[in-house]
N, C-alpha and C positions, 0 to 999 in steps of 0.2 A: 607479536600478535599482527595478523594480517589486517590492512586497512583496505576496504573496498571503495571503489569509485561507484557512486550511486547515480544512476541516471533514470529518467522517467520516460516512458513511452508517451506518445501524443495522447493516447487514450487515457492513460493515468492522469496526465495534466488536465485533460477535460474533465475527468471524474472529480478531481480535486476542486477545480473551479465550480462545478455544479454543486458540490457539497457545501462549499463556502457561500454560494449564492443562495442556496436553499435555507441554510442556517440564518443568513443575514436578512432575506426578504420574506420568507414564508414561516420561519419558526421562531427565531429568538432575538434577532436584531444585531446591531454592529458589535456590541461588546462580546457576545458569545462567538460570533463569527471570527473576530479577531483573536479570541482565546484559542479556537480550533486551528487557526492558521499557524499560531505559535506552536501548538502541540504537534501538528504535522511536520513543521520545520524541525523541531527538536528530534522527533522520531526518525526522520529521514537522515539527519546528522548522525544519530546514534546507530543507524543501520550501517554506516561506514565501518563500524567496529564489530557489530554483532551478526552481520549478515550470514556468515558461514556457520554460525552456532545454532541457528534456528532449525528445527527439524523440517524435512520435507513432508507436505501434507499427503494424506492418503489419496491415491489416485481415484478411488470410488467417489470421494467428496468433490474433487476438483475437475476431473476428467483429464488431468495431466499428471505426468510422473515426476515433475521437477518444481513444482510451485511451493513456495514457503510463504510464511505470513508473519506480520507483527500487528498488534492491536494498538489503536489509538482511540481510547475510551470505547464508544460503540461503533467504531469503524475499523476496517481492516485494510492494511496495505499488503497487496499480494505482489510477490517478486520472485525472480529466478536469478541464479548467480552463475557466473562464468569463473571457475576457480583458476584457470589458466591466466586470465586477464585481470583477476581480482576486481571484477565488476558485478554489481548488483543492479539489475534492471526491474524497476517498478512497472508492472504490467497493468494492474488495475487497482483502484481504491474503491471500496464499497462498504455498505452497511453490514453489520454483523449478522443480521437476520435474513440475508438475501439467499437466494438459490445459487450457491458458489458454481456448481457445474454449469448452469445455464449462463451465469454472468461471465464466466472465463472461457466459454466455448470458442471465441474468436481469437484467443491469444495463443 
C-alpha cells in the first residue's frame, strides 16, 4: 500500500488556524476547538494512507480537474495528489456548506 507524504499549503494552514480560532473564540470554546484540532490531525495522518483512494471531485463543482476531499465532521479538507512523488498537498480546508468553486478558485 502506498504511503503519501502529506503537506499543507500556506492557505490551508491559515484556513485551519481560522477554523480553530472561530471555534474557540466565537462558537464553542476551548474544549471543542481542541477536539477539532485532534480530529484534523487524525484525518491528516490518515490521509497518508487513503489519499489515492478518494475519488476526484467533479470539475463542475470545484472548477478544477484534480481536487479530492475528505470530511472532518462538517468541514472538508481539499487536496491534490502527485502519484509520482507519493505526495498529497492540502490546498484548502473549509466548511461543507460553502461555495466550493469560488473557494477553490485561486488554487
